CHARMM internal coordinates of N, CA and C (Angstrom, degrees):
IC EDIT
DIST 1 N 1 CA 1.4022
DIST 1 CA 1 C 1.5200
ANGL 1 N 1 CA 1 C 108.43
DIST 1 C 2 N 1.3792
ANGL 1 CA 1 C 2 N 116.03
DIHE 1 N 1 CA 1 C 2 N 141.69
DIST 2 N 2 CA 1.4425
ANGL 1 C 2 N 2 CA 120.21
DIHE 1 CA 1 C 2 N 2 CA 178.17
DIST 2 CA 2 C 1.5126
ANGL 2 N 2 CA 2 C 110.59
DIHE 1 C 2 N 2 CA 2 C -151.57
DIST 2 C 3 N 1.2948
ANGL 2 CA 2 C 3 N 114.42
DIHE 2 N 2 CA 2 C 3 N 164.57
DIST 3 N 3 CA 1.4956
ANGL 2 C 3 N 3 CA 119.36
DIHE 2 CA 2 C 3 N 3 CA -176.71
DIST 3 CA 3 C 1.5550
ANGL 3 N 3 CA 3 C 105.36
DIHE 2 C 3 N 3 CA 3 C -117.40
DIST 3 C 4 N 1.2609
ANGL 3 CA 3 C 4 N 116.64
DIHE 3 N 3 CA 3 C 4 N 138.62
DIST 4 N 4 CA 1.4578
ANGL 3 C 4 N 4 CA 122.81
DIHE 3 CA 3 C 4 N 4 CA 174.72
DIST 4 CA 4 C 1.5010
ANGL 4 N 4 CA 4 C 110.90
DIHE 3 C 4 N 4 CA 4 C -124.89
DIST 4 C 5 N 1.3270
ANGL 4 CA 4 C 5 N 115.52
DIHE 4 N 4 CA 4 C 5 N 165.28
DIST 5 N 5 CA 1.4908
ANGL 4 C 5 N 5 CA 118.46
DIHE 4 CA 4 C 5 N 5 CA 175.61
DIST 5 CA 5 C 1.5012
ANGL 5 N 5 CA 5 C 107.10
DIHE 4 C 5 N 5 CA 5 C -139.40
DIST 5 C 6 N 1.3062
ANGL 5 CA 5 C 6 N 114.13
DIHE 5 N 5 CA 5 C 6 N 158.54
DIST 6 N 6 CA 1.4877
ANGL 5 C 6 N 6 CA 120.39
DIHE 5 CA 5 C 6 N 6 CA -178.76
DIST 6 CA 6 C 1.5635
ANGL 6 N 6 CA 6 C 107.89
DIHE 5 C 6 N 6 CA 6 C -74.16
DIST 6 C 7 N 1.2813
ANGL 6 CA 6 C 7 N 114.80
DIHE 6 N 6 CA 6 C 7 N 147.38
DIST 7 N 7 CA 1.4348
ANGL 6 C 7 N 7 CA 120.14
DIHE 6 CA 6 C 7 N 7 CA 176.15
DIST 7 CA 7 C 1.4938
ANGL 7 N 7 CA 7 C 111.27
DIHE 6 C 7 N 7 CA 7 C -151.08
DIST 7 C 8 N 1.3445
ANGL 7 CA 7 C 8 N 120.65
DIHE 7 N 7 CA 7 C 8 N 145.90
DIST 8 N 8 CA 1.4250
ANGL 7 C 8 N 8 CA 122.94
DIHE 7 CA 7 C 8 N 8 CA 177.40
DIST 8 CA 8 C 1.5227
ANGL 8 N 8 CA 8 C 109.77
DIHE 7 C 8 N 8 CA 8 C -97.91
DIST 8 C 9 N 1.2973
ANGL 8 CA 8 C 9 N 119.50
DIHE 8 N 8 CA 8 C 9 N -11.73
DIST 9 N 9 CA 1.4625
ANGL 8 C 9 N 9 CA 120.54
DIHE 8 CA 8 C 9 N 9 CA -173.23
DIST 9 CA 9 C 1.4811
ANGL 9 N 9 CA 9 C 114.17
DIHE 8 C 9 N 9 CA 9 C -60.60
DIST 9 C 10 N 1.3504
ANGL 9 CA 9 C 10 N 119.57
DIHE 9 N 9 CA 9 C 10 N -30.41
DIST 10 N 10 CA 1.4638
ANGL 9 C 10 N 10 CA 118.99
DIHE 9 CA 9 C 10 N 10 CA 176.42
DIST 10 CA 10 C 1.5445
ANGL 10 N 10 CA 10 C 112.50
DIHE 9 C 10 N 10 CA 10 C -67.74
DIST 10 C 11 N 1.3811
ANGL 10 CA 10 C 11 N 114.95
DIHE 10 N 10 CA 10 C 11 N -24.62
DIST 11 N 11 CA 1.4766
ANGL 10 C 11 N 11 CA 118.89
DIHE 10 CA 10 C 11 N 11 CA -177.81
DIST 11 CA 11 C 1.4842
ANGL 11 N 11 CA 11 C 109.29
DIHE 10 C 11 N 11 CA 11 C -91.00
DIST 11 C 12 N 1.3100
ANGL 11 CA 11 C 12 N 118.56
DIHE 11 N 11 CA 11 C 12 N -15.89
DIST 12 N 12 CA 1.4266
ANGL 11 C 12 N 12 CA 122.73
DIHE 11 CA 11 C 12 N 12 CA -179.02
DIST 12 CA 12 C 1.5493
ANGL 12 N 12 CA 12 C 112.31
DIHE 11 C 12 N 12 CA 12 C -107.96
DIST 12 C 13 N 1.3128
ANGL 12 CA 12 C 13 N 114.76
DIHE 12 N 12 CA 12 C 13 N 44.54
DIST 13 N 13 CA 1.4793
ANGL 12 C 13 N 13 CA 118.48
DIHE 12 CA 12 C 13 N 13 CA -175.30
DIST 13 CA 13 C 1.4944
ANGL 13 N 13 CA 13 C 114.09
DIHE 12 C 13 N 13 CA 13 C -74.86
DIST 13 C 14 N 1.3414
ANGL 13 CA 13 C 14 N 118.42
DIHE 13 N 13 CA 13 C 14 N -21.29
DIST 14 N 14 CA 1.4629
ANGL 13 C 14 N 14 CA 121.05
DIHE 13 CA 13 C 14 N 14 CA 179.05
DIST 14 CA 14 C 1.5509
ANGL 14 N 14 CA 14 C 108.20
DIHE 13 C 14 N 14 CA 14 C -131.64
DIST 14 C 15 N 1.3137
ANGL 14 CA 14 C 15 N 111.52
DIHE 14 N 14 CA 14 C 15 N 158.88
DIST 15 N 15 CA 1.4943
ANGL 14 C 15 N 15 CA 117.42
DIHE 14 CA 14 C 15 N 15 CA 176.48
DIST 15 CA 15 C 1.5061
ANGL 15 N 15 CA 15 C 107.80
DIHE 14 C 15 N 15 CA 15 C -60.63
DIST 15 C 16 N 1.2775
ANGL 15 CA 15 C 16 N 123.09
DIHE 15 N 15 CA 15 C 16 N -39.08
DIST 16 N 16 CA 1.4585
ANGL 15 C 16 N 16 CA 124.32
DIHE 15 CA 15 C 16 N 16 CA -175.71
DIST 16 CA 16 C 1.5369
ANGL 16 N 16 CA 16 C 109.59
DIHE 15 C 16 N 16 CA 16 C -64.31
DIST 16 C 17 N 1.3102
ANGL 16 CA 16 C 17 N 115.58
DIHE 16 N 16 CA 16 C 17 N -40.83
DIST 17 N 17 CA 1.5282
ANGL 16 C 17 N 17 CA 119.53
DIHE 16 CA 16 C 17 N 17 CA 179.80
DIST 17 CA 17 C 1.5526
ANGL 17 N 17 CA 17 C 108.42
DIHE 16 C 17 N 17 CA 17 C -65.70
DIST 17 C 18 N 1.3118
ANGL 17 CA 17 C 18 N 116.09
DIHE 17 N 17 CA 17 C 18 N -45.01
DIST 18 N 18 CA 1.4449
ANGL 17 C 18 N 18 CA 120.42
DIHE 17 CA 17 C 18 N 18 CA 179.40
DIST 18 CA 18 C 1.5447
ANGL 18 N 18 CA 18 C 110.75
DIHE 17 C 18 N 18 CA 18 C -60.49
DIST 18 C 19 N 1.3602
ANGL 18 CA 18 C 19 N 115.51
DIHE 18 N 18 CA 18 C 19 N -46.99
DIST 19 N 19 CA 1.4919
ANGL 18 C 19 N 19 CA 120.58
DIHE 18 CA 18 C 19 N 19 CA -179.10
DIST 19 CA 19 C 1.5340
ANGL 19 N 19 CA 19 C 109.11
DIHE 18 C 19 N 19 CA 19 C -59.07
DIST 19 C 20 N 1.3663
ANGL 19 CA 19 C 20 N 115.63
DIHE 19 N 19 CA 19 C 20 N -45.55
DIST 20 N 20 CA 1.4770
ANGL 19 C 20 N 20 CA 119.07
DIHE 19 CA 19 C 20 N 20 CA -177.78
DIST 20 CA 20 C 1.5091
ANGL 20 N 20 CA 20 C 111.43
DIHE 19 C 20 N 20 CA 20 C -61.53
DIST 20 C 21 N 1.3696
ANGL 20 CA 20 C 21 N 117.06
DIHE 20 N 20 CA 20 C 21 N -40.29
DIST 21 N 21 CA 1.4669
ANGL 20 C 21 N 21 CA 120.01
DIHE 20 CA 20 C 21 N 21 CA 177.44
DIST 21 CA 21 C 1.5144
ANGL 21 N 21 CA 21 C 111.46
DIHE 20 C 21 N 21 CA 21 C -64.91
DIST 21 C 22 N 1.3308
ANGL 21 CA 21 C 22 N 115.51
DIHE 21 N 21 CA 21 C 22 N -42.74
DIST 22 N 22 CA 1.4707
ANGL 21 C 22 N 22 CA 117.68
DIHE 21 CA 21 C 22 N 22 CA 179.37
DIST 22 CA 22 C 1.5215
ANGL 22 N 22 CA 22 C 111.67
DIHE 21 C 22 N 22 CA 22 C -66.68
DIST 22 C 23 N 1.3479
ANGL 22 CA 22 C 23 N 119.90
DIHE 22 N 22 CA 22 C 23 N -36.94
DIST 23 N 23 CA 1.4541
ANGL 22 C 23 N 23 CA 122.16
DIHE 22 CA 22 C 23 N 23 CA 175.12
DIST 23 CA 23 C 1.4453
ANGL 23 N 23 CA 23 C 110.72
DIHE 22 C 23 N 23 CA 23 C -63.47
DIST 23 C 24 N 1.3361
ANGL 23 CA 23 C 24 N 122.90
DIHE 23 N 23 CA 23 C 24 N -39.40
DIST 24 N 24 CA 1.4792
ANGL 23 C 24 N 24 CA 126.81
DIHE 23 CA 23 C 24 N 24 CA 178.93
DIST 24 CA 24 C 1.5231
ANGL 24 N 24 CA 24 C 107.81
DIHE 23 C 24 N 24 CA 24 C -64.10
DIST 24 C 25 N 1.3345
ANGL 24 CA 24 C 25 N 119.03
DIHE 24 N 24 CA 24 C 25 N -46.46
DIST 25 N 25 CA 1.4384
ANGL 24 C 25 N 25 CA 121.33
DIHE 24 CA 24 C 25 N 25 CA -178.97
DIST 25 CA 25 C 1.4899
ANGL 25 N 25 CA 25 C 111.77
DIHE 24 C 25 N 25 CA 25 C -64.13
DIST 25 C 26 N 1.3110
ANGL 25 CA 25 C 26 N 121.48
DIHE 25 N 25 CA 25 C 26 N -46.64
DIST 26 N 26 CA 1.4488
ANGL 25 C 26 N 26 CA 122.15
DIHE 25 CA 25 C 26 N 26 CA -178.62
DIST 26 CA 26 C 1.5099
ANGL 26 N 26 CA 26 C 111.07
DIHE 25 C 26 N 26 CA 26 C -66.51
DIST 26 C 27 N 1.3301
ANGL 26 CA 26 C 27 N 116.84
DIHE 26 N 26 CA 26 C 27 N -34.18
DIST 27 N 27 CA 1.4857
ANGL 26 C 27 N 27 CA 119.02
DIHE 26 CA 26 C 27 N 27 CA 177.97
DIST 27 CA 27 C 1.5338
ANGL 27 N 27 CA 27 C 109.12
DIHE 26 C 27 N 27 CA 27 C -65.51
DIST 27 C 28 N 1.3115
ANGL 27 CA 27 C 28 N 118.67
DIHE 27 N 27 CA 27 C 28 N -41.82
DIST 28 N 28 CA 1.4934
ANGL 27 C 28 N 28 CA 122.89
DIHE 27 CA 27 C 28 N 28 CA 179.07
DIST 28 CA 28 C 1.5430
ANGL 28 N 28 CA 28 C 107.88
DIHE 27 C 28 N 28 CA 28 C -61.66
DIST 28 C 29 N 1.2790
ANGL 28 CA 28 C 29 N 119.05
DIHE 28 N 28 CA 28 C 29 N -46.23
DIST 29 N 29 CA 1.4848
ANGL 28 C 29 N 29 CA 120.24
DIHE 28 CA 28 C 29 N 29 CA -178.87
DIST 29 CA 29 C 1.4891
ANGL 29 N 29 CA 29 C 112.35
DIHE 28 C 29 N 29 CA 29 C -68.69
DIST 29 C 30 N 1.3069
ANGL 29 CA 29 C 30 N 119.34
DIHE 29 N 29 CA 29 C 30 N -45.24
DIST 30 N 30 CA 1.5030
ANGL 29 C 30 N 30 CA 118.95
DIHE 29 CA 29 C 30 N 30 CA -177.48
DIST 30 CA 30 C 1.5321
ANGL 30 N 30 CA 30 C 112.90
DIHE 29 C 30 N 30 CA 30 C -72.17
DIST 30 C 31 N 1.3515
ANGL 30 CA 30 C 31 N 117.36
DIHE 30 N 30 CA 30 C 31 N -23.78
DIST 31 N 31 CA 1.4383
ANGL 30 C 31 N 31 CA 121.18
DIHE 30 CA 30 C 31 N 31 CA 178.18
DIST 31 CA 31 C 1.5060
ANGL 31 N 31 CA 31 C 112.70
DIHE 30 C 31 N 31 CA 31 C -77.41
DIST 31 C 32 N 1.3705
ANGL 31 CA 31 C 32 N 114.45
DIHE 31 N 31 CA 31 C 32 N -18.38
DIST 32 N 32 CA 1.4948
ANGL 31 C 32 N 32 CA 119.49
DIHE 31 CA 31 C 32 N 32 CA 179.75
DIST 32 CA 32 C 1.5093
ANGL 32 N 32 CA 32 C 111.25
DIHE 31 C 32 N 32 CA 32 C 96.38
DIST 32 C 33 N 1.3567
ANGL 32 CA 32 C 33 N 120.41
DIHE 32 N 32 CA 32 C 33 N -1.69
DIST 33 N 33 CA 1.3921
ANGL 32 C 33 N 33 CA 123.31
DIHE 32 CA 32 C 33 N 33 CA -179.15
DIST 33 CA 33 C 1.5603
ANGL 33 N 33 CA 33 C 109.58
DIHE 32 C 33 N 33 CA 33 C -64.29
DIST 33 C 34 N 1.3248
ANGL 33 CA 33 C 34 N 114.33
DIHE 33 N 33 CA 33 C 34 N -33.47
DIST 34 N 34 CA 1.4548
ANGL 33 C 34 N 34 CA 120.87
DIHE 33 CA 33 C 34 N 34 CA 178.66
DIST 34 CA 34 C 1.5562
ANGL 34 N 34 CA 34 C 109.19
DIHE 33 C 34 N 34 CA 34 C -115.11
DIST 34 C 35 N 1.2581
ANGL 34 CA 34 C 35 N 117.26
DIHE 34 N 34 CA 34 C 35 N 129.73
DIST 35 N 35 CA 1.4768
ANGL 34 C 35 N 35 CA 119.91
DIHE 34 CA 34 C 35 N 35 CA 178.25
DIST 35 CA 35 C 1.5386
ANGL 35 N 35 CA 35 C 107.59
DIHE 34 C 35 N 35 CA 35 C -107.71
DIST 35 C 36 N 1.3209
ANGL 35 CA 35 C 36 N 113.76
DIHE 35 N 35 CA 35 C 36 N 132.05
DIST 36 N 36 CA 1.4809
ANGL 35 C 36 N 36 CA 120.21
DIHE 35 CA 35 C 36 N 36 CA 179.46
DIST 36 CA 36 C 1.5262
ANGL 36 N 36 CA 36 C 105.95
DIHE 35 C 36 N 36 CA 36 C -108.93
DIST 36 C 37 N 1.3174
ANGL 36 CA 36 C 37 N 117.14
DIHE 36 N 36 CA 36 C 37 N 114.72
DIST 37 N 37 CA 1.4670
ANGL 36 C 37 N 37 CA 122.48
DIHE 36 CA 36 C 37 N 37 CA 176.75
DIST 37 CA 37 C 1.5320
ANGL 37 N 37 CA 37 C 109.64
DIHE 36 C 37 N 37 CA 37 C -86.44
DIST 37 C 38 N 1.3204
ANGL 37 CA 37 C 38 N 116.00
DIHE 37 N 37 CA 37 C 38 N 121.50
DIST 38 N 38 CA 1.4737
ANGL 37 C 38 N 38 CA 119.19
DIHE 37 CA 37 C 38 N 38 CA 179.67
DIST 38 CA 38 C 1.5837
ANGL 38 N 38 CA 38 C 104.67
DIHE 37 C 38 N 38 CA 38 C -99.79
DIST 38 C 39 N 1.3250
ANGL 38 CA 38 C 39 N 113.91
DIHE 38 N 38 CA 38 C 39 N 122.74
DIST 39 N 39 CA 1.4492
ANGL 38 C 39 N 39 CA 120.44
DIHE 38 CA 38 C 39 N 39 CA -175.31
DIST 39 CA 39 C 1.5355
ANGL 39 N 39 CA 39 C 112.11
DIHE 38 C 39 N 39 CA 39 C -85.65
DIST 39 C 40 N 1.2925
ANGL 39 CA 39 C 40 N 118.79
DIHE 39 N 39 CA 39 C 40 N -35.32
DIST 40 N 40 CA 1.4585
ANGL 39 C 40 N 40 CA 121.84
DIHE 39 CA 39 C 40 N 40 CA -178.16
DIST 40 CA 40 C 1.5408
ANGL 40 N 40 CA 40 C 109.50
DIHE 39 C 40 N 40 CA 40 C -153.50
DIST 40 C 41 N 1.3512
ANGL 40 CA 40 C 41 N 115.01
DIHE 40 N 40 CA 40 C 41 N 149.50
DIST 41 N 41 CA 1.4562
ANGL 40 C 41 N 41 CA 121.02
DIHE 40 CA 40 C 41 N 41 CA 175.50
DIST 41 CA 41 C 1.5350
ANGL 41 N 41 CA 41 C 108.08
DIHE 40 C 41 N 41 CA 41 C -128.67
DIST 41 C 42 N 1.3375
ANGL 41 CA 41 C 42 N 115.86
DIHE 41 N 41 CA 41 C 42 N 151.70
DIST 42 N 42 CA 1.4156
ANGL 41 C 42 N 42 CA 124.30
DIHE 41 CA 41 C 42 N 42 CA 177.50
DIST 42 CA 42 C 1.4942
ANGL 42 N 42 CA 42 C 107.59
DIHE 41 C 42 N 42 CA 42 C -134.13
DIST 42 C 43 N 1.3689
ANGL 42 CA 42 C 43 N 118.53
DIHE 42 N 42 CA 42 C 43 N 133.68
DIST 43 N 43 CA 1.4167
ANGL 42 C 43 N 43 CA 119.36
DIHE 42 CA 42 C 43 N 43 CA 170.65
DIST 43 CA 43 C 1.5368
ANGL 43 N 43 CA 43 C 109.76
DIHE 42 C 43 N 43 CA 43 C -69.90
DIST 43 C 44 N 1.2879
ANGL 43 CA 43 C 44 N 117.35
DIHE 43 N 43 CA 43 C 44 N 153.90
DIST 44 N 44 CA 1.4500
ANGL 43 C 44 N 44 CA 124.18
DIHE 43 CA 43 C 44 N 44 CA -178.01
DIST 44 CA 44 C 1.5205
ANGL 44 N 44 CA 44 C 111.31
DIHE 43 C 44 N 44 CA 44 C -54.34
DIST 44 C 45 N 1.3134
ANGL 44 CA 44 C 45 N 117.92
DIHE 44 N 44 CA 44 C 45 N -33.83
DIST 45 N 45 CA 1.4365
ANGL 44 C 45 N 45 CA 122.74
DIHE 44 CA 44 C 45 N 45 CA 178.57
DIST 45 CA 45 C 1.5249
ANGL 45 N 45 CA 45 C 112.37
DIHE 44 C 45 N 45 CA 45 C -62.98
DIST 45 C 46 N 1.3165
ANGL 45 CA 45 C 46 N 117.88
DIHE 45 N 45 CA 45 C 46 N -21.84
DIST 46 N 46 CA 1.4875
ANGL 45 C 46 N 46 CA 122.31
DIHE 45 CA 45 C 46 N 46 CA 178.73
DIST 46 CA 46 C 1.5309
ANGL 46 N 46 CA 46 C 112.66
DIHE 45 C 46 N 46 CA 46 C -107.94
DIST 46 C 47 N 1.3106
ANGL 46 CA 46 C 47 N 115.02
DIHE 46 N 46 CA 46 C 47 N 29.80
DIST 47 N 47 CA 1.4853
ANGL 46 C 47 N 47 CA 118.88
DIHE 46 CA 46 C 47 N 47 CA -179.82
DIST 47 CA 47 C 1.5311
ANGL 47 N 47 CA 47 C 112.75
DIHE 46 C 47 N 47 CA 47 C -60.72
DIST 47 C 48 N 1.3266
ANGL 47 CA 47 C 48 N 115.83
DIHE 47 N 47 CA 47 C 48 N -33.50
DIST 48 N 48 CA 1.5030
ANGL 47 C 48 N 48 CA 119.24
DIHE 47 CA 47 C 48 N 48 CA 178.71
DIST 48 CA 48 C 1.5097
ANGL 48 N 48 CA 48 C 108.12
DIHE 47 C 48 N 48 CA 48 C -64.03
DIST 48 C 49 N 1.2821
ANGL 48 CA 48 C 49 N 119.49
DIHE 48 N 48 CA 48 C 49 N -44.46
DIST 49 N 49 CA 1.4250
ANGL 48 C 49 N 49 CA 123.51
DIHE 48 CA 48 C 49 N 49 CA 178.89
DIST 49 CA 49 C 1.5612
ANGL 49 N 49 CA 49 C 113.31
DIHE 48 C 49 N 49 CA 49 C -64.00
DIST 49 C 50 N 1.2867
ANGL 49 CA 49 C 50 N 112.38
DIHE 49 N 49 CA 49 C 50 N -39.45
DIST 50 N 50 CA 1.5120
ANGL 49 C 50 N 50 CA 118.78
DIHE 49 CA 49 C 50 N 50 CA 175.88
DIST 50 CA 50 C 1.5431
ANGL 50 N 50 CA 50 C 110.51
DIHE 49 C 50 N 50 CA 50 C -59.43
DIST 50 C 51 N 1.3459
ANGL 50 CA 50 C 51 N 115.44
DIHE 50 N 50 CA 50 C 51 N -45.34
DIST 51 N 51 CA 1.4932
ANGL 50 C 51 N 51 CA 120.11
DIHE 50 CA 50 C 51 N 51 CA -179.18
DIST 51 CA 51 C 1.5580
ANGL 51 N 51 CA 51 C 108.55
DIHE 50 C 51 N 51 CA 51 C -65.10
DIST 51 C 52 N 1.3428
ANGL 51 CA 51 C 52 N 117.50
DIHE 51 N 51 CA 51 C 52 N -43.18
DIST 52 N 52 CA 1.4528
ANGL 51 C 52 N 52 CA 120.57
DIHE 51 CA 51 C 52 N 52 CA -179.86
DIST 52 CA 52 C 1.5238
ANGL 52 N 52 CA 52 C 110.53
DIHE 51 C 52 N 52 CA 52 C -62.21
DIST 52 C 53 N 1.3384
ANGL 52 CA 52 C 53 N 117.61
DIHE 52 N 52 CA 52 C 53 N -40.51
DIST 53 N 53 CA 1.4577
ANGL 52 C 53 N 53 CA 122.00
DIHE 52 CA 52 C 53 N 53 CA -179.58
DIST 53 CA 53 C 1.5298
ANGL 53 N 53 CA 53 C 111.01
DIHE 52 C 53 N 53 CA 53 C -68.02
DIST 53 C 54 N 1.3378
ANGL 53 CA 53 C 54 N 116.43
DIHE 53 N 53 CA 53 C 54 N -38.82
DIST 54 N 54 CA 1.4404
ANGL 53 C 54 N 54 CA 120.87
DIHE 53 CA 53 C 54 N 54 CA 179.99
DIST 54 CA 54 C 1.5464
ANGL 54 N 54 CA 54 C 108.60
DIHE 53 C 54 N 54 CA 54 C -67.56
DIST 54 C 55 N 1.3055
ANGL 54 CA 54 C 55 N 115.96
DIHE 54 N 54 CA 54 C 55 N -46.14
DIST 55 N 55 CA 1.4769
ANGL 54 C 55 N 55 CA 120.44
DIHE 54 CA 54 C 55 N 55 CA -178.99
DIST 55 CA 55 C 1.5659
ANGL 55 N 55 CA 55 C 111.73
DIHE 54 C 55 N 55 CA 55 C -63.61
DIST 55 C 56 N 1.3394
ANGL 55 CA 55 C 56 N 117.09
DIHE 55 N 55 CA 55 C 56 N -35.95
DIST 56 N 56 CA 1.3969
ANGL 55 C 56 N 56 CA 123.40
DIHE 55 CA 55 C 56 N 56 CA -176.81
DIST 56 CA 56 C 1.6010
ANGL 56 N 56 CA 56 C 110.54
DIHE 55 C 56 N 56 CA 56 C -83.35
DIST 56 C 57 N 1.3356
ANGL 56 CA 56 C 57 N 116.18
DIHE 56 N 56 CA 56 C 57 N -0.48
DIST 57 N 57 CA 1.4690
ANGL 56 C 57 N 57 CA 121.04
DIHE 56 CA 56 C 57 N 57 CA -179.20
DIST 57 CA 57 C 1.5585
ANGL 57 N 57 CA 57 C 111.48
DIHE 56 C 57 N 57 CA 57 C 63.96
DIST 57 C 58 N 1.2798
ANGL 57 CA 57 C 58 N 115.63
DIHE 57 N 57 CA 57 C 58 N 34.40
DIST 58 N 58 CA 1.4937
ANGL 57 C 58 N 58 CA 120.04
DIHE 57 CA 57 C 58 N 58 CA 177.30
DIST 58 CA 58 C 1.5168
ANGL 58 N 58 CA 58 C 111.67
DIHE 57 C 58 N 58 CA 58 C -90.70
DIST 58 C 59 N 1.2957
ANGL 58 CA 58 C 59 N 118.68
DIHE 58 N 58 CA 58 C 59 N 1.11
DIST 59 N 59 CA 1.4872
ANGL 58 C 59 N 59 CA 121.93
DIHE 58 CA 58 C 59 N 59 CA -179.74
DIST 59 CA 59 C 1.5192
ANGL 59 N 59 CA 59 C 109.24
DIHE 58 C 59 N 59 CA 59 C -112.27
DIST 59 C 60 N 1.2584
ANGL 59 CA 59 C 60 N 115.17
DIHE 59 N 59 CA 59 C 60 N 161.19
DIST 60 N 60 CA 1.4708
ANGL 59 C 60 N 60 CA 123.63
DIHE 59 CA 59 C 60 N 60 CA 175.02
DIST 60 CA 60 C 1.5369
ANGL 60 N 60 CA 60 C 107.88
DIHE 59 C 60 N 60 CA 60 C -137.91
DIST 60 C 61 N 1.3055
ANGL 60 CA 60 C 61 N 115.98
DIHE 60 N 60 CA 60 C 61 N 148.11
DIST 61 N 61 CA 1.5264
ANGL 60 C 61 N 61 CA 118.43
DIHE 60 CA 60 C 61 N 61 CA 175.33
DIST 61 CA 61 C 1.5093
ANGL 61 N 61 CA 61 C 112.16
DIHE 60 C 61 N 61 CA 61 C 61.26
DIST 61 C 62 N 1.2942
ANGL 61 CA 61 C 62 N 116.87
DIHE 61 N 61 CA 61 C 62 N -149.95
DIST 62 N 62 CA 1.4516
ANGL 61 C 62 N 62 CA 125.20
DIHE 61 CA 61 C 62 N 62 CA -172.16
DIST 62 CA 62 C 1.5379
ANGL 62 N 62 CA 62 C 110.49
DIHE 61 C 62 N 62 CA 62 C -77.40
DIST 62 C 63 N 1.3139
ANGL 62 CA 62 C 63 N 115.21
DIHE 62 N 62 CA 62 C 63 N 137.40
DIST 63 N 63 CA 1.4715
ANGL 62 C 63 N 63 CA 120.82
DIHE 62 CA 62 C 63 N 63 CA 174.69
DIST 63 CA 63 C 1.5260
ANGL 63 N 63 CA 63 C 106.78
DIHE 62 C 63 N 63 CA 63 C -123.01
DIST 63 C 64 N 1.2969
ANGL 63 CA 63 C 64 N 116.38
DIHE 63 N 63 CA 63 C 64 N 132.81
DIST 64 N 64 CA 1.4827
ANGL 63 C 64 N 64 CA 121.40
DIHE 63 CA 63 C 64 N 64 CA -177.09
DIST 64 CA 64 C 1.5218
ANGL 64 N 64 CA 64 C 108.94
DIHE 63 C 64 N 64 CA 64 C -120.96
DIST 64 C 65 N 1.3084
ANGL 64 CA 64 C 65 N 113.91
DIHE 64 N 64 CA 64 C 65 N 137.64
DIST 65 N 65 CA 1.5005
ANGL 64 C 65 N 65 CA 122.83
DIHE 64 CA 64 C 65 N 65 CA 174.73
DIST 65 CA 65 C 1.5066
ANGL 65 N 65 CA 65 C 107.32
DIHE 64 C 65 N 65 CA 65 C -102.76
DIST 65 C 66 N 1.2765
ANGL 65 CA 65 C 66 N 118.30
DIHE 65 N 65 CA 65 C 66 N 124.68
DIST 66 N 66 CA 1.4971
ANGL 65 C 66 N 66 CA 121.48
DIHE 65 CA 65 C 66 N 66 CA -176.75
DIST 66 CA 66 C 1.5500
ANGL 66 N 66 CA 66 C 108.64
DIHE 65 C 66 N 66 CA 66 C -110.62
DIST 66 C 67 N 1.3729
ANGL 66 CA 66 C 67 N 112.52
DIHE 66 N 66 CA 66 C 67 N 151.39
DIST 67 N 67 CA 1.4729
ANGL 66 C 67 N 67 CA 116.52
DIHE 66 CA 66 C 67 N 67 CA 177.08
DIST 67 CA 67 C 1.4916
ANGL 67 N 67 CA 67 C 111.53
DIHE 66 C 67 N 67 CA 67 C -85.27
END
COOR INIT
IC SEED 1 N 1 CA 1 C
IC BUILD
């Protein structure tokens, strides 16, 4: 009996493989095939509050820091 875990490192063995996977991901997002729901945004000036909220588990889903 043994335990395994998922890993991407075997698929990211070269820079070319990593770049191809990133290109595929960004194409899916920009084409609208994948929708990313942003749950909260913080301006850069409130980065300390963003960190406190993340550490206190006051956020859910994606958090974006804006300039």
